[in-house]
C-alpha positions as CSV (number, residue, x, y, z in Angstrom):
1,M,77.3,176.2,37.7
2,D,77.0,179.7,38.9
3,Q,75.5,178.5,42.3
4,M,78.5,176.2,42.7
5,F,80.9,179.1,42.0
6,V,79.1,181.4,44.5
7,T,79.2,178.6,47.1
8,S,82.8,177.9,46.6
9,S,83.6,181.7,46.8
10,I,81.7,182.0,50.1
11,L,83.5,178.9,51.5
12,A,86.9,180.3,50.4
13,A,86.1,183.6,52.1
14,V,84.8,182.1,55.3
15,G,87.5,179.5,55.4
16,S,90.3,182.1,54.9
17,G,88.8,184.3,57.6
18,G,88.7,181.2,59.9
19,V,92.5,180.6,59.3
20,V,93.3,184.2,60.3
21,G,91.0,184.0,63.3
22,F,92.3,180.6,64.3
23,M,95.9,181.8,64.2
24,L,95.0,185.0,66.2
25,G,93.2,182.9,68.8
26,L,96.0,180.3,69.0
27,L,99.0,182.5,69.0
28,G,97.6,185.9,70.2
29,G,99.0,187.8,67.3
30,G,100.6,187.7,63.9
31,G,97.8,185.9,62.1
32,S,96.4,189.0,60.5
33,I,99.4,189.2,58.2
34,L,97.9,186.3,56.3
35,A,94.7,188.2,55.5
36,T,95.8,189.9,52.3
37,P,97.6,186.8,50.8
38,L,94.6,184.7,51.5
39,L,92.2,187.2,49.9
40,L,94.4,187.4,46.8
41,Y,95.5,183.8,46.3
42,V,92.7,181.7,47.9
43,V,89.6,183.8,47.7
44,G,90.6,185.2,44.3
45,V,90.4,188.9,44.7
46,T,92.0,190.3,41.6
47,Q,92.9,193.8,42.7
48,P,95.7,194.1,45.3
49,H,94.3,197.4,46.7
50,V,90.8,195.8,47.3
51,A,92.5,192.9,49.1
52,I,94.4,195.3,51.4
53,G,91.4,197.5,52.1
54,T,89.1,194.5,52.8
55,G,91.8,192.8,54.9
56,A,92.3,196.0,56.9
57,L,88.6,196.0,57.9
58,A,88.7,192.4,59.0
59,V,91.9,193.0,61.0
60,S,90.2,196.0,62.7
61,V,87.1,194.0,63.8
62,S,89.2,191.1,65.0
63,A,91.5,193.5,67.0
64,F,88.5,195.3,68.7
65,A,87.0,191.9,69.7
66,N,90.3,190.8,71.3
67,F,90.8,194.3,72.9
68,A,87.4,193.8,74.8
69,S,88.7,190.6,76.4
70,H,92.0,192.3,77.5
71,A,90.0,195.3,78.8
72,I,87.8,193.1,81.0
73,K,90.9,191.5,82.5
74,G,92.4,194.9,83.3
75,H,95.3,194.7,80.9
76,V,94.8,198.1,79.3
77,W,96.5,201.3,80.1
78,W,93.8,203.6,78.9
79,R,95.4,207.0,78.6
80,C,98.4,205.4,76.7
81,A,95.9,203.5,74.5
82,A,94.0,206.6,73.7
83,V,96.9,208.9,73.0
84,F,98.9,206.2,70.9
85,S,95.7,205.4,68.9
86,A,94.9,209.1,68.2
87,L,98.4,209.9,67.0
88,G,98.8,206.6,65.1
89,V,95.5,207.1,63.2
90,V,97.1,210.2,61.6
91,G,100.0,208.0,60.5
92,A,97.6,205.3,59.3
93,L,95.7,207.8,57.1
94,A,98.9,209.1,55.6
95,G,100.3,205.6,55.1
96,S,97.2,204.2,53.5
97,S,96.9,207.2,51.2
98,L,100.5,206.6,50.1
99,G,99.7,202.9,49.6
100,K,96.7,203.6,47.5
101,A,98.9,205.8,45.2
102,I,101.4,202.9,44.6
103,D,101.0,200.3,41.9
104,G,99.2,197.3,43.5
105,D,101.7,194.7,42.3
106,R,104.7,196.7,43.6
107,L,102.8,197.2,46.9
108,I,102.2,193.4,47.3
109,F,105.9,192.7,46.5
110,M,106.8,195.0,49.4
111,F,104.2,193.3,51.5
112,G,106.1,190.0,50.7
113,I,109.3,191.5,52.1
114,L,107.5,192.7,55.1
115,M,106.3,189.1,55.7
116,V,110.0,187.9,55.8
117,V,110.7,190.5,58.5
118,V,107.7,189.5,60.6
119,G,108.7,185.8,60.2
120,V,112.2,186.6,61.5
121,L,110.7,188.5,64.4
122,M,108.5,185.6,65.3
123,L,111.4,183.3,65.4
124,K,113.0,185.4,68.2
125,P,111.8,184.2,71.6
126,R,110.0,186.8,73.7
127,K,111.7,187.2,77.0
128,A,109.9,188.5,80.1
129,V,111.8,191.7,80.8
130,A,111.4,193.6,84.0
131,V,110.6,197.1,83.2
132,D,110.2,200.3,85.3
133,C,107.3,202.6,84.8
134,R,108.7,205.9,83.5
135,P,107.7,209.4,84.4
136,V,105.3,211.1,82.1
137,D,107.7,213.9,80.9
138,L,108.3,215.6,77.6
139,R,110.9,213.0,76.4
140,M,108.4,210.1,77.0
141,C,105.7,212.0,75.2
142,L,107.9,212.8,72.2
143,I,109.0,209.1,71.9
144,T,105.4,207.9,72.2
145,A,104.3,210.3,69.5
146,A,107.2,209.3,67.1
147,V,106.5,205.6,67.6
148,A,102.7,206.0,67.2
149,L,103.1,207.9,64.0
150,A,105.6,205.4,62.5
151,A,103.6,202.4,63.5
152,G,100.4,203.9,62.2
153,A,102.0,204.8,58.9
154,A,103.4,201.2,58.4
155,S,100.0,199.8,59.4
156,G,98.1,202.0,56.9
157,F,100.6,201.6,54.1
158,F,100.4,197.7,54.2
159,G,96.9,197.3,55.6
160,I,98.1,195.2,58.5
161,G,97.5,195.3,62.2
162,G,101.1,196.2,63.1
163,G,101.0,194.6,66.6
164,F,104.6,193.4,66.1
165,L,105.6,197.1,65.8
166,I,103.2,198.5,68.4
167,V,103.9,196.2,71.3
168,P,107.6,196.8,71.5
169,G,107.0,200.4,70.7
170,L,104.7,200.9,73.7
171,M,107.2,199.1,75.9
172,L,110.0,201.3,74.6
173,A,108.1,204.5,75.0
174,T,106.3,203.9,78.4
175,G,108.1,201.1,80.1
176,M,104.8,199.1,80.5
177,P,104.9,195.3,81.0
178,M,104.4,193.1,77.9
179,I,100.9,191.9,78.9
180,N,99.8,195.5,79.3
181,A,101.5,196.4,76.0
182,I,99.6,193.6,74.2
183,G,96.3,194.6,75.6
184,T,96.9,198.3,75.1
185,S,98.1,197.7,71.5
186,L,94.9,196.1,70.4
187,L,93.0,199.5,70.6
188,S,95.6,200.9,68.2
189,V,95.5,197.9,65.9
190,G,91.8,198.3,65.6
191,A,91.9,202.0,65.2
192,F,94.6,201.9,62.6
193,G,92.8,199.2,60.6
194,L,89.6,201.1,60.8
195,A,91.2,204.3,59.5
196,T,92.9,202.4,56.7
197,A,89.7,200.7,55.8
198,L,87.7,203.9,55.7
199,N,90.4,205.6,53.6
200,Y,90.2,202.6,51.1
201,A,86.4,202.7,51.3
202,S,86.4,206.3,50.2
203,S,88.0,205.2,46.9
204,G,85.7,202.2,46.5
205,L,88.4,199.7,47.4
206,I,86.5,197.4,49.8
207,D,84.3,194.5,49.1
208,W,81.9,194.8,51.9
209,W,80.1,191.5,51.4
210,L,83.4,189.6,51.2
211,A,84.6,191.5,54.4
212,T,81.4,190.2,56.1
213,E,82.1,186.5,55.1
214,F,85.7,186.9,56.0
215,I,85.0,188.4,59.5
216,G,82.3,185.7,60.1
217,G,84.9,183.0,59.5
218,G,87.4,184.8,61.7
219,I,85.0,184.9,64.7
220,I,84.5,181.1,64.5
221,G,88.2,180.5,63.9
222,G,89.1,182.7,66.8
223,V,86.9,180.8,69.2
224,L,88.4,177.5,68.1
225,G,92.0,178.9,68.3
226,M,91.4,180.2,71.9
227,L,90.0,176.9,72.9
228,L,93.0,175.1,71.6
229,A,95.5,177.7,72.9
230,T,95.0,176.5,76.5
231,R,95.6,172.9,75.6
232,L,98.7,173.8,73.6
233,S,100.2,176.6,75.8
234,A,103.2,174.4,76.6
235,Y,104.1,174.2,72.9
236,K,103.8,178.0,72.3
237,N,107.4,178.4,71.1
238,I,107.1,175.4,68.7
239,L,103.7,176.8,67.4
240,N,105.4,180.2,66.8
241,R,108.2,178.6,64.8
242,L,105.8,176.6,62.7
243,F,103.8,179.7,62.0
244,A,106.9,181.6,61.1
245,A,107.8,178.9,58.6
246,L,104.3,179.2,57.1
247,I,104.9,183.0,56.8
248,F,108.2,182.4,55.0
249,V,106.5,180.0,52.5
250,V,103.7,182.5,51.8
251,A,106.3,185.4,51.4
252,A,108.3,183.3,49.0
253,Y,105.2,182.7,46.9
254,I,104.2,186.4,46.9
255,L,107.8,187.5,45.9
256,Y,107.9,184.8,43.2
257,R,104.4,185.8,41.8
258,N,105.2,189.5,41.8
259,W,108.9,189.5,40.8
260,G,108.3,189.4,37.1
261,T,105.8,192.2,37.3
262,L,108.3,194.3,39.2
263,M,111.1,193.7,36.8
264,T,109.0,194.6,33.8
265,G,107.2,197.5,35.4
C-alpha cells in the first residue's frame, strides 16, 4: 500500500511538472502560474508556503532553460537583462520575505485573484508594436529600476515567474522589440524565482525531492510542448484563449476553497 502511495505521489509530481512544462513549451509563457495550484491540489502539498517555495524553484529552472535557447538565437539584450535582474532580485527577496510572513491560506486566496488578472491579460491579443530604441539617460534608468523592483517584488511575493509583468515592463522602460523583451525577461524570471526559492529554503519551506520530480516532468513536457508548438502555431490565439479559460477555472476553485478560511480568519 505504501509503495502504491509513493508511486502515485511521484506520478502526480512528474505529471504536474509535465503540464507546466508543456504549457510553457506550447505557449511560450504563462504556464508557470499553474505550478502552485498543481502542487497544492494535485500533488497534495499541505502547506501553501512549501508549494510556493517549491514552485518558485521549478519556475526558475524552467526559465533558465528557456533563456539559454533565446540567448543562442541572439534575442537577449545582455546589459538590460543584467541590470533588470540585479535590481529585481532585491524586490524578489523583499516580496518573498513578506509572502512568508502572511498566513498561507490568505496568500493562496490572493494568488487566486492574481490568476484572474493573468487570465484577463492572456485574453488580450498581443499586437506587434513598432518601438524606437530610447537613449540611455537618467529617466530611462529610473523607469527601469522602478519596474524591476516592482516586478521582482510581485514575483517573490507570489512565487511566480512574473513574465507577464516583466515583458511589458522592459518594453516600456527601454523601447526594445517584443521578441527581445521575451528573451531578456527570462533571465529575470529565473533570477527572481531562484532568489525566492533560496529565501523560502532558508526557512525550510522547499521540498527538494518533490522539486526534482516536478522539474523532471517539466523538462519532458517542455520538449513535447515545443514540438507541438510549431504544428499549432496558426492556432496560437485559440490556444491562448483556451489556456486563459483554464486559468479562470483554476482561479475559481482556489477562491472557492479559500473563501471560507478568509472569512473566518
